[in-house]
C-alpha positions as CSV (number, residue, x, y, z in Angstrom):
1,M,78.4,127.8,85.0
2,A,81.3,128.3,87.3
3,L,82.9,131.8,87.2
4,W,86.1,130.8,89.0
5,R,88.3,127.8,89.7
6,A,89.3,126.7,93.2
7,L,91.8,124.1,94.2
8,V,91.4,122.3,97.5
9,V,94.6,120.5,98.7
10,R,93.9,118.1,101.6
11,G,95.6,115.2,103.3
12,G,98.1,114.4,106.0
13,W,97.2,112.6,109.0
14,E,93.7,111.1,108.8
15,G,93.2,111.5,112.6
16,H,92.7,115.2,111.8
17,R,89.9,114.3,109.3
18,P,91.1,116.3,106.3
19,V,88.4,115.0,104.1
20,E,85.6,115.7,106.5
21,A,86.9,119.2,107.2
22,T,87.1,120.2,103.5
23,E,83.5,118.7,102.8
24,L,82.3,121.3,105.2
25,F,83.0,124.2,103.0
26,I,83.2,122.8,99.4
27,P,79.5,123.2,98.9
28,F,79.8,126.8,99.9
29,L,82.4,127.4,97.3
30,E,80.3,125.8,94.7
31,R,77.2,127.8,95.6
32,S,79.6,130.9,95.4
33,G,80.4,130.3,91.8
34,Y,83.6,128.1,92.1
35,A,84.4,125.0,90.2
36,V,86.2,123.0,92.8
37,R,89.0,120.5,92.1
38,V,90.2,118.4,95.1
39,E,93.7,117.0,95.3
40,E,94.8,114.5,97.8
41,S,98.5,115.4,97.4
42,T,100.8,118.5,97.4
43,Q,102.3,117.3,94.1
44,I,99.6,119.6,92.3
45,Y,101.9,122.4,93.3
46,A,104.5,121.4,90.7
47,D,102.0,121.8,87.9
48,A,102.5,125.5,87.0
49,A,99.8,125.5,84.2
50,E,97.1,124.2,86.6
51,L,98.1,126.7,89.2
52,A,98.0,129.6,86.7
53,G,94.4,128.7,85.8
54,T,93.3,128.6,89.5
55,D,91.6,131.6,91.1
56,L,91.7,130.3,94.7
57,I,93.8,127.7,96.5
58,V,92.7,126.3,99.9
59,Q,94.8,124.0,101.9
60,P,93.3,124.0,105.4
61,T,94.1,120.5,106.7
62,W,97.5,119.3,105.6
63,T,98.8,118.7,109.1
64,R,101.7,116.3,108.5
65,P,102.2,113.9,105.4
66,A,101.1,110.5,105.4
67,P,104.0,108.0,105.5
68,S,103.0,106.6,102.1
69,L,103.1,110.0,100.3
70,P,106.3,111.4,98.6
71,P,107.5,114.7,99.9
72,P,106.3,117.7,97.8
73,R,108.4,118.9,94.9
74,F,108.1,122.5,93.9
75,P,109.2,123.9,90.6
76,V,112.1,126.4,90.7
77,P,111.2,129.5,88.8
78,R,113.5,130.5,85.9
79,R,114.3,134.0,85.0
């Protein structure tokens, strides 16, 4: 049973091999007690509830957005 939740956000230019790069360390995270969720878009950052329940965020290989992806939108905190 996983002790923590990790979010891996990967994408961008395929020439930098974002999938292959993250697949190198995802098994390590799982062996270390993380339930790993993988997202192929930065849109996950707009989901405050998902982020609040995440213990670790890893975004190692988002080098530049793919032309087909919309730009990321981030929520504006309200006071």
